[in-house]
C-alpha positions as a printed NumPy array, in Angstrom:
array([[ 12.58 , 121.912,  15.362],
       [  9.488, 120.678,  14.169],
       [  6.323, 123.067,  14.026],
       [  2.615, 122.05 ,  13.247],
       [ -0.805, 123.228,  12.759],
       [ -3.961, 121.099,  12.633],
       [ -7.623, 121.333,  12.622],
       [ -8.809, 119.935,  15.818],
       [-12.469, 119.123,  14.62 ],
       [-10.834, 116.76 ,  11.846],
       [ -8.074, 115.347,  14.055],
       [ -8.631, 114.265,  17.64 ],
       [ -5.331, 113.   ,  18.448],
       [ -2.698, 114.423,  16.421],
       [  0.689, 113.065,  15.562],
       [  3.083, 114.343,  13.111],
       [  3.273, 110.929,  11.697],
       [  0.108, 112.197,   9.841],
       [  2.301, 114.212,   7.755],
       [  4.369, 111.463,   6.537],
       [  3.805, 109.283,   3.668],
       [  5.511, 106.393,   5.117],
       [  3.234, 106.241,   7.939],
       [  0.204, 106.106,   5.683],
       [  1.855, 103.474,   3.378],
       [  2.706, 101.312,   6.388],
       [ -1.019, 101.36 ,   7.544],
       [ -2.463, 100.726,   4.129],
       [ -4.189, 103.827,   3.859],
       [ -2.957, 105.048,   0.512],
       [ -5.589, 104.84 ,  -2.059],
       [ -3.872, 106.751,  -4.905],
       [ -1.127, 109.053,  -5.985],
       [ -0.503, 111.679,  -8.462],
       [  2.904, 112.704,  -9.871],
       [  4.013, 116.22 , -10.173],
       [  7.301, 117.663,  -8.952],
       [  6.97 , 114.75 ,  -6.303],
       [  4.417, 112.46 ,  -5.287],
       [  0.997, 113.472,  -3.917],
       [ -0.546, 110.96 ,  -1.789],
       [ -4.321, 110.331,  -1.543],
       [ -5.446, 108.955,   1.627],
       [ -8.579, 107.318,   3.064],
       [ -8.977, 106.884,   6.823],
       [-12.288, 106.837,   8.97 ],
       [-14.456, 107.352,   5.89 ],
       [-12.358, 110.661,   5.174],
       [-10.266, 111.342,   2.305],
       [ -7.136, 113.593,   2.468],
       [ -4.334, 114.702,   0.232],
       [ -0.829, 114.897,   1.611],
       [  1.689, 117.093,  -0.252],
       [  5.467, 117.455,   0.416],
       [  6.797, 120.962,  -0.932],
       [  9.473, 120.434,  -3.668],
       [ 11.282, 123.057,  -5.527],
       [ 10.933, 123.487,  -9.414],
       [ 12.887, 124.988, -12.134],
       [ 16.62 , 125.011, -12.26 ],
       [ 17.134, 125.193,  -8.732],
       [ 14.951, 122.23 ,  -7.939],
       [ 17.682, 119.922,  -9.794],
       [ 20.211, 120.881,  -7.123],
       [ 18.079, 121.398,  -4.034],
       [ 15.13 , 119.315,  -4.042],
       [ 13.066, 120.458,  -1.098],
       [ 14.855, 122.712,   1.299],
       [ 13.83 , 126.405,   1.74 ],
       [ 15.487, 129.251,   3.447],
       [ 13.996, 129.811,   6.91 ],
       [ 12.881, 133.32 ,   8.161],
       [ 10.006, 132.559,  10.322],
       [  7.311, 129.924,  10.758],
       [  4.605, 132.367,   9.796],
       [  6.574, 132.828,   6.371],
       [  6.981, 129.142,   5.405],
       [  5.189, 127.889,   2.322],
       [  3.188, 125.379,   4.389],
       [  1.993, 127.781,   6.995],
       [  1.033, 130.231,   4.391],
       [ -0.777, 127.978,   2.418],
       [ -2.642, 126.566,   5.401],
       [ -3.763, 130.103,   6.461],
       [ -4.84 , 131.023,   3.022],
       [ -6.947, 127.839,   2.498],
       [ -8.872, 128.698,   5.832],
       [ -9.239, 132.13 ,   4.711],
       [-10.873, 130.738,   1.499],
       [-13.05 , 128.525,   3.255],
       [-14.327, 131.29 ,   5.509],
       [-15.427, 133.326,   2.094],
       [-17.063, 130.263,   0.972],
       [-14.764, 129.815,  -2.046],
       [-14.618, 126.232,  -3.502],
       [-11.045, 125.249,  -2.354],
       [ -9.886, 122.429,  -0.226],
       [-10.199, 122.373,   3.632],
       [ -6.761, 122.45 ,   5.456],
       [ -6.167, 119.695,   7.765],
       [ -2.794, 119.873,   9.081],
       [  0.697, 121.25 ,   8.104],
       [  4.261, 120.656,   9.445],
       [  7.553, 122.564,   9.266],
       [ 10.88 , 121.032,  10.021],
       [ 13.685, 123.373,  10.55 ],
       [ 17.199, 122.294,  10.364],
       [ 19.635, 125.019,  10.639],
       [ 19.059, 127.89 ,   8.298],
       [ 16.564, 125.816,   6.236],
       [ 13.331, 124.066,   6.438],
       [ 11.167, 121.304,   4.659],
       [  7.563, 121.264,   4.818],
       [  4.426, 119.126,   4.22 ],
       [  0.55 , 119.723,   4.092],
       [ -2.583, 117.706,   4.531],
       [ -5.62 , 118.77 ,   2.958],
       [ -9.169, 117.445,   2.476],
       [ -9.583, 115.664,  -0.777],
       [-12.21 , 116.997,  -3.363],
       [-14.104, 113.844,  -3.738],
       [-15.503, 112.525,  -7.075],
       [-13.644, 115.048,  -8.957],
       [-10.895, 115.125, -11.726],
       [ -8.698, 117.866, -13.05 ],
       [ -9.705, 119.779, -16.136],
       [ -7.242, 118.159, -18.287],
       [ -8.239, 114.666, -17.301],
       [-11.843, 115.736, -18.253],
       [-10.93 , 117.17 , -21.591],
       [ -8.943, 114.152, -22.537],
       [-12.162, 112.195, -22.163],
       [-14.836, 114.718, -23.456],
       [-15.419, 118.209, -24.63 ],
       [-16.597, 120.814, -22.116],
       [-20.271, 122.265, -22.81 ],
       [-20.838, 125.948, -22.803],
       [-22.525, 126.02 , -19.459],
       [-19.525, 124.389, -17.711],
       [-17.08 , 126.827, -19.52 ],
       [-19.177, 129.613, -18.039],
       [-18.929, 127.991, -14.625],
       [-15.079, 127.641, -14.859],
       [-14.801, 131.417, -15.833],
       [-17.241, 132.324, -12.986],
       [-15.582, 130.628, -10.214],
       [-11.945, 132.05 , -11.286],
       [-13.693, 135.424, -11.23 ],
       [-15.247, 134.762,  -7.603],
       [-11.618, 134.233,  -6.37 ],
       [-10.377, 137.423,  -8.356],
       [-13.161, 139.363,  -6.674],
       [-11.787, 138.564,  -3.348],
       [ -8.434, 139.394,  -4.4  ],
       [ -7.112, 135.901,  -4.311],
       [ -4.009, 135.314,  -6.347],
       [ -3.381, 131.883,  -7.567],
       [  0.698, 131.407,  -8.229],
       [  0.114, 128.555, -10.625],
       [ -3.36 , 128.528, -12.437],
       [ -3.535, 126.188, -14.921],
       [ -5.838, 123.288, -16.2  ],
       [ -4.378, 120.841, -13.846],
       [ -5.349, 122.898, -10.716],
       [ -9.009, 123.195, -11.578],
       [-11.003, 120.435, -10.751],
       [-14.524, 119.389, -11.886],
       [-16.729, 116.933,  -9.619],
       [-19.37 , 114.798, -10.479],
       [-21.99 , 117.627,  -9.774],
       [-19.921, 119.798, -12.234],
       [-18.995, 122.149,  -9.606],
       [-15.586, 123.85 , -10.175],
       [-12.811, 123.873,  -7.665],
       [ -9.429, 125.544,  -7.554],
       [ -6.514, 123.492,  -5.778],
       [ -2.712, 123.981,  -5.075],
       [ -2.575, 127.47 ,  -3.396],
       [  1.368, 127.196,  -2.68 ],
       [  2.593, 130.831,  -2.994],
       [ -0.913, 132.204,  -3.181],
       [ -1.959, 135.008,  -1.42 ],
       [ -4.374, 138.041,  -1.15 ],
       [ -3.416, 140.833,  -3.102],
       [ -4.723, 144.397,  -2.762],
       [ -2.044, 146.803,  -4.246],
       [ -3.06 , 146.398,  -8.001],
       [ -5.196, 144.44 , -10.417],
       [ -2.729, 143.738, -13.298],
       [ -1.961, 140.169, -11.786],
       [ -5.6  , 139.185, -12.443],
       [ -4.807, 139.553, -16.289],
       [ -1.489, 137.668, -15.73 ],
       [ -3.398, 134.977, -13.959],
       [ -5.84 , 134.829, -17.134],
       [ -2.719, 134.766, -19.55 ],
       [ -0.987, 131.783, -17.504],
       [ -4.415, 129.794, -17.79 ],
       [ -4.657, 130.309, -21.402],
       [ -0.895, 129.316, -21.943],
       [ -1.429, 126.071, -20.36 ],
       [ -4.435, 125.384, -22.44 ],
       [ -2.302, 125.842, -25.697],
       [  0.606, 124.098, -24.114],
       [ -1.45 , 121.094, -23.224],
       [ -3.071, 120.994, -26.889],
       [  0.257, 121.169, -28.379],
       [  1.23 , 118.172, -26.447],
       [ -2.125, 116.269, -26.701],
       [ -3.688, 116.603, -30.16 ],
       [ -6.767, 114.649, -28.923],
       [ -7.341, 117.101, -26.213],
       [-11.083, 118.304, -26.49 ],
       [-10.297, 121.987, -26.512],
       [-10.492, 124.47 , -29.253],
       [ -9.   , 128.015, -29.099],
       [-12.573, 129.59 , -29.534],
       [-13.634, 127.779, -26.342],
       [-11.413, 130.482, -24.392],
       [-14.227, 133.098, -25.295],
       [-16.833, 130.773, -23.675],
       [-14.656, 130.753, -20.303],
       [-14.095, 134.512, -20.565],
       [-17.822, 134.921, -20.901],
       [-18.409, 133.458, -17.773],
       [-15.522, 135.313, -16.172],
       [-16.539, 138.725, -17.333],
       [-20.43 , 138.195, -16.653],
       [-21.992, 139.853, -13.481]])
């Protein structure tokens, strides 16, 4: 069984092929890719740019079960939850990608899933930015303020790291990849955990890339933006 959501304002004639990378490759609409757990596809069609992502498992279990998840309901699938959360973020005017479509393919007790989102154009992730140049104090403040805006709305980002922060050519800051994200109102300790995870990602990448334009004292600049009113 196949279950799909899509934005009718973006897609006039929907087909589940739009959630299939082979379809876009065969029509020569793929303009780039990115590698993570799997391949993320960048698509350009009718002057629109989209991002297609298939959901892959991480960690040890991902070595044995690449992309199948236990099914309980369509509402609880990773694709549906991320699609609906992105719609909520857009309604709150938070800088996150617009969801375009998602698909869940159920097979027995398990499912596989895909999501199509709007691409943040003329943007690069923070690690790519830091490989090329240093970040000035104003931009560090913007990064901190942007994260705080999400936290003020109780938006939990499951994997807040320097790969999931984008900077566009106007130096607007965006957050991407809200897989397993959610709205949390039961406590606030997770906000500190989010920030600790982000700091660990800076330290981890600095260890791997000595030339990365980041120094430990710049964390204070980010936190100044995060804590300012």
